[in-house]
C-alpha positions in Angstrom: 0.0 0.0 0.0 3.0 2.2 -0.4 1.3 3.9 -3.4 -1.4 5.2 -1.1 1.2 6.9 1.2 3.1 8.2 -1.7 0.0 9.7 -3.2 -0.5 11.7 0.1 3.0 13.2 -0.1 3.0 13.3 -3.8 1.3 16.2 -5.7 -2.3 15.6 -6.5 -1.6 17.2 -9.9 -0.5 14.0 -11.5 -1.9 11.0 -9.7 -1.5 8.9 -12.8 2.3 9.1 -12.5 2.1 7.4 -9.1 0.3 4.5 -10.6 3.0 4.1 -13.2 
């Protein structure tokens, strides 16, 4: 579930990048 945590700290501008 690291992606979830990363999304929080990551910019909500490009959520797609997180998935990649």
